[in-house]
C-alpha positions in Angstrom: 4.9 -16.3 -2.7 6.2 -14.6 0.3 3.7 -12.9 2.8 5.1 -10.4 5.3 2.1 -9.8 8.1 2.2 -7.2 10.8 -0.6 -8.0 12.6 0.5 -9.6 15.8 1.7 -6.0 16.5 -1.5 -5.2 18.3 -2.4 -1.3 17.7 -4.8 -0.3 20.3 -7.9 2.2 19.4 -10.8 3.9 21.3 -13.9 1.3 21.1 -15.9 2.7 18.1 -12.7 4.0 16.2 -13.4 3.4 12.6 -10.4 2.0 11.3 -11.0 -1.7 10.6 -7.7 -2.8 12.5 -8.7 -6.1 12.5 -8.9 -6.8 9.0 -5.3 -7.3 9.1 -5.4 -10.5 11.4 -8.6 -12.0 9.8 -6.8 -11.4 6.1 -3.6 -13.3 7.8 -5.9 -16.1 9.2 -7.9 -16.2 5.8 -4.5 -16.8 4.1 -3.0 -19.2 6.5 -6.4 -21.4 5.4 -5.6 -21.3 1.6 -1.7 -22.2 2.5 -3.1 -25.3 4.7 -5.5 -26.5 2.0 -2.3 -26.4 -0.8 -1.8 -22.8 -1.7 1.8 -21.6 -1.9 1.7 -19.1 0.6 4.9 -18.5 3.0 4.6 -16.3 6.4 7.6 -14.4 7.3 8.2 -11.9 10.3 8.9 -8.5 8.7 11.4 -6.5 10.2 11.2 -3.5 12.0 12.5 -0.3 9.6 15.7 1.2 11.1 16.1 4.8 11.7 18.3 4.5 8.7 15.7 3.2 6.4 13.1 6.0 7.5 15.2 8.5 7.8 16.2 8.4 3.9 12.4 9.6 3.6 11.1 11.4 6.8 12.6 14.4 8.4 14.6 13.4 11.9 12.6 16.2 13.6 9.1 14.5 12.6 10.8 10.6 13.2 12.0 11.8 16.8 8.4 13.2 17.5 6.7 10.2 16.9 9.3 7.9 18.6 9.2 10.2 21.9 5.6 10.9 21.9 6.1 14.2 22.1 3.9 15.0 18.5 1.4 18.0 19.2 -2.6 17.5 19.5 -2.9 18.9 16.1 -0.6 16.2 15.1 -2.1 13.5 16.8 -5.3 14.4 15.3 -3.8 14.8 11.9 -2.8 10.9 11.9 -6.1 10.0 13.4 -4.4 7.2 15.7 -3.7 7.9 19.3 -0.1 8.0 20.1 1.1 4.9 22.1 4.1 2.7 22.0 2.2 0.0 20.4 1.4 2.4 17.1 5.1 3.2 17.3 6.3 -0.6 17.2 3.1 -1.5 14.8 4.4 1.0 12.5 8.1 0.1 12.2 6.7 -3.4 11.5 4.3 -2.0 8.9 7.1 -0.3 7.2 9.7 -3.0 7.5 6.8 -5.4 5.8 6.8 -3.1 2.7 11.0 -3.3 2.0 11.0 -7.3 3.1 7.9 -7.8 0.6 10.1 -5.2 -1.9 13.4 -7.2 -1.4 11.7 -10.5 -1.8 9.8 -9.5 -5.2 13.1 -8.7 -6.7 14.4 -11.9 -5.6 10.8 -13.8 -6.7 8.7 -12.0 -9.2 6.1 -11.2 -6.7 6.0 -10.8 -2.6 3.6 -8.7 -0.7 2.7 -7.0 3.1 -0.5 -7.9 4.4 -0.3 -4.0 5.7 0.8 -0.6 4.3 -0.2 1.6 1.8 0.4 4.5 3.7 0.7 7.0 1.4 -1.0 9.8 3.3 2.4 10.2 5.2 5.0 13.4 3.6 8.2 14.0 5.1 7.7 15.8 8.1 4.0 14.8 8.6 2.0 12.0 9.6 -1.9 11.9 8.2 -5.3 9.5 7.4 -4.0 6.9 9.6 -0.6 7.0 8.3 2.6 7.3 10.7 5.8 6.3 8.2 5.0 6.2 4.2 6.1 2.7 4.0 6.3 2.4 -0.5 8.3 5.7 0.1 10.7 4.1 2.6 10.7 0.5 0.5 11.7 2.4 -2.7 14.3 4.7 -1.2 15.7 1.0 0.7 16.0 -1.0 -2.9 18.3 2.2 -4.1 20.0 2.5 -1.2 21.0 -0.9 -1.4 21.8 -0.7 -4.8 19.1 -3.2 -6.2 17.2 -1.0 -8.5 17.5 2.2 -10.1 14.2 3.2 -11.0 11.1 2.5 -9.4 7.1 3.2 -9.8 4.5 3.4 -7.5 1.5 2.6 -8.7 -1.3 3.9 -6.2 -4.6 2.1 -6.6 -6.4 2.7 -3.4 -9.3 5.4 -3.6 -7.5 8.6 -2.2 -4.6 10.1 -3.2 -1.3 9.5 -2.5 -0.7 13.4 -1.4 2.4 12.0 1.0 4.2 9.9 -1.7 4.0 12.4 -4.5 5.0 15.2 -1.8 8.2 12.9 -1.2 9.1 12.7 -4.4 7.9 15.3 -6.0 11.4 16.4 -7.3 13.0 13.1 -7.7 12.6 11.3 -11.3 13.8 7.9 -10.2 10.7 7.5 -8.7 7.3 7.7 -10.7 4.2 7.9 -9.1 1.1 7.3 -10.5 -2.2 7.3 -8.8 -5.9 6.9 -9.3 -8.4 8.0 -6.7 -11.8 9.9 -6.0 -11.0 13.0 -7.8 -13.6 14.5 -4.6 -12.4 12.2 -1.9 -10.0 12.8 1.1 -7.4 14.7 0.7 -8.8 17.6 -0.2 -5.6 19.5 -1.3 -3.8 17.1 -3.4 -0.4 17.5 -4.2 0.4 16.5 -7.8 2.1 13.0 -8.4 3.6 12.2 -12.1 0.2 11.2 -13.1 -2.6 12.0 -11.3 -6.1 10.6 -12.7 -9.1 11.4 -10.5 -12.5 9.8 -10.9 -16.0 11.3 -10.2 -18.0 10.0 -7.5 -19.7 6.5 -8.1 -17.6 5.9 -11.3 -18.0 1.9 -12.0 -16.4 -1.1 -13.3 -16.0 0.0 -17.0 -14.8 3.6 -16.0 -12.3 2.5 -13.8 -10.3 -0.1 -15.4 -10.2 2.4 -18.4 -8.5 4.2 -15.6 -6.3 1.7 -14.4 -5.5 1.0 -18.3 -4.2 4.6 -18.5 -2.3 4.3 -15.2 -0.9 1.4 -16.5 0.7 2.6 -19.9 1.9 5.3 -17.9 3.7 3.4 -15.6 5.4 1.0 -18.0 5.4 3.4 -20.6 6.4 6.8 -19.8 7.7 5.6 -16.1 9.3 2.3 -16.8 11.7 1.1 -14.0 13.2 -1.9 -12.4 10.4 -2.2 -9.5 6.6 -1.9 -9.2 5.4 -0.9 -5.5 1.7 -1.8 -5.9 -0.5 -0.2 -3.9 -3.7 -2.8 -3.4 -6.2 -0.8 -2.1 -10.1 -2.1 -1.2 -11.8 0.9 -0.9 -12.8 1.2 -4.5 -15.0 -1.1 -3.7 -18.8 0.0 -4.1 -19.9 -1.3 -0.3 -16.7 1.1 1.1 -18.3 3.7 3.3 -15.0 5.9 2.6 -14.6 5.6 -1.0 -17.6 7.3 -2.8 -16.9 4.7 -5.9 -19.0 1.8 -7.3 -16.6 -0.6 -8.5 -17.7 -4.7 -7.8 -15.3 -6.8 -5.8 -15.0 -9.0 -9.7 -13.7 -5.5 -10.9 -11.4 -4.9 -8.6 -10.1 -8.2 -9.1 -9.8 -7.7 -12.8 -8.0 -5.0 -11.6 -5.5 -6.7 -10.1 -5.0 -8.9 -13.1 -4.4 -6.3 -15.2 -1.9 -4.7 -13.1 -0.3 -8.1 -12.4 -0.3 -9.7 -15.9 0.9 -6.0 -17.2 4.1 -5.7 -14.8 5.2 -9.8 -15.3 4.9 -9.0 -18.7 7.0 -6.2 -18.8 9.5 -8.0 -16.4 8.6 -6.1 -13.5 8.9 -7.7 -9.8 6.1 -6.3 -8.0 5.7 -5.7 -4.3 1.9 -5.2 -2.8 0.9 -3.6 -0.1 -2.5 -3.5 1.0 -4.1 0.0 0.9 -7.5 1.2 2.1 -10.4 -0.7 3.3 -13.4 1.1 5.3 -16.4 -1.4 4.7 -18.5 -2.3 7.4 -18.4 -6.0 6.8 -15.2 -6.6 7.4 -15.2 -10.0 5.7 -15.6 -8.2 2.7 -12.7 -6.1 2.8 -10.5 -9.2 3.9 -12.3 -11.2 1.1 -10.8 -8.5 -1.7 -7.3 -8.2 0.2 -7.1 -12.1 -0.1 -7.8 -12.5 -3.9 -5.4 -9.9 -4.7 -2.9 -12.2 -3.1 -4.2 -15.5 -3.9 -4.4 -14.0 -7.9 -0.4 -13.1 -6.9 0.4 -16.6 -5.8 -1.1 -18.2 -8.9 0.6 -15.8 -11.2 3.6 -16.5 -10.0 3.2 -20.3 -9.6 2.0 -20.1 -13.3 6.2 -18.9 -14.1 7.4 -21.8 -12.3 8.4 -19.7 -9.1 
C-alpha cells in the first residue's frame, strides 16, 4: 500500500504547544519498522499542492495572505499555529499528500496520507490547526482530472468538519458525512449532508452504531466514485480533547467496518489521519498505525 508522509517538513511550534506534531514522524518510523519486517508498505514523498489545486477550494485573497505571511493576528489565533515559511511548506506538502493518496487509491484500491484531515479550514479561513482543507482539495483535484464524478468524504474525527461542510454546502457532487462529539469543537457547526452528533462519554457500542449509520448514508444515499476517509484517533477514551470513551479496539473495529464496507461496494479509499491529542504520543501512533496496517492487510487480501 502506498503511503505519503510529510513529516520531513518540520513545523516549528512554541514550547508547550498542545498540538502533537511529533506524532507524524513517530508514525512513519513505526510503519517503516513494519515494512522492514515484511509489511507491504511503500513510502513516497508527496508533492507540494499547487496554486491551481488550492484555488479550486480556497479563495485567492486567503491563500495570498497565507503564502505572504500577512494573515491578521485574529486569523493566526484562529488557525492556532504561528505563521512561518515552514508552516506554509508543511501545509502544502500535507495537502499534496491527500491528493496523491486519492490518486493512488483510484489506481490501487486503498492509499493513505500519513498526516492531514484538515477539515476545519473553510473556503476563506483556517481554523483549529487547519490551514488548507486537504480532503476538499483532493476531491476537487480528482474531479478536475476527470478521474471521478462524485466523492464521499467520511469524517470520523471527533470534531465536526465544519470547513468541509461549508466548502461543499451547495455541491451535490461531494457528499459530506461526519460522526463527532455534539458538544465538542467547533461550537458552531456548519451542517453537512449527514451529521451524527454523539453525547460526551459515548462508548464503543454507541460509537460503532453511529459509524454504521454513517456508512449506510455514505454508501447508500451518498454513493460515489471515491471515499476519502478521515480516520481520527481522537474519539479514543484517552484523548484530552475528545470527550468520548471509545477504546483502541473500538477504533480498529471502526476502521474495519469502513474499509470493508467501502471495498465491498467497489469504492477506492483515500485515508488521511485526522486528529489525535492524547498525552501519550505512543497511543496516538498505535491507533494511526493500526488503521494503516489494517488497510494494507485488506489490500493484500485483494491481491494488490
